[in-house]
N, C-alpha and C positions, 0 to 999 in steps of 0.2 A: 780723325774719325768724325768729329762734329762738323767740320767744314766740307767734307767730301761724302763719305759713306751715308751718314744720316740725311744729309740734304738730297742726295741722289734718291733715297727711298721716298722722301716727301715729294720730290719733283716727279716721281713716277705717276703721281696722280691719284693714289689710293688713300692717302692720309691728308688731313687738313693741316696739321702742324705737329710739332713734337716739343717735349720738354726733356732736358737733361739734368739729372740729379746726381749728387755725390752722397752716398750713404754715410751718415755720421755715427749712427747707433743701430745695430751693434757693430762694434769694430771686430776685425778678424784677429785671431791670435798671432798670425804671421805678419801682421802689419800691412797686408794688401789693401789697396783702395778699391772700393766697389762703386760702380756707376750704374745708374738705371736710366734707360731711354724709354720715355713713354710717348707713343704715337697716338694721335687722336684720329678716329675714323668717323665718317658720317653714319655708318650703319654696319651691322655684322655682315650683311651681304657684301658690302664693299670690301671688308676685311677678307671674306672668303674668296672673293675674286682675286685679291692680291695674293693670298696663300696659294691659289691654284696656278696663277700666271707668272708671278715674279719672285716670290719668296725664296725659292731654291736658288735662283740666280744671285740674289743679294747675299744669301747665306754662304754660297760658294766663294764669292768675292771676299767676304769678311774672313772666312776660314783661311783662304790663301794668304791674306795679308797679316792676320793676327794669330795664326796657328801656334798654340802653345803659350801665347802671351796673355790670353784673355779667356775667361770662362763665360759661357752664354747660357742664360735661362730665358725661356720665352713663356709668357703668360698672357692670356686674353681675358680682359676684365670688362664688366659692364657697369656703368655708373648707375647708382641707385639714387633716384630723385625723391 
């Protein structure tokens, strides 16, 4: 995932970079490992362009490859300075 799917999303040109995290707390009762991918965008407008033009394509690719193996939550955040 890190070497293909995530890099493909960044290479599409809508995001400047990404960070990949492993969640340590809270742990899940079933022992599942949780990862968070955080993409950085220049602006909300650039994100909106990605959402309209490419997001569904990448989401379909991800679902086809990882269906039933991974849960996905998507959140858009704004940094407060």
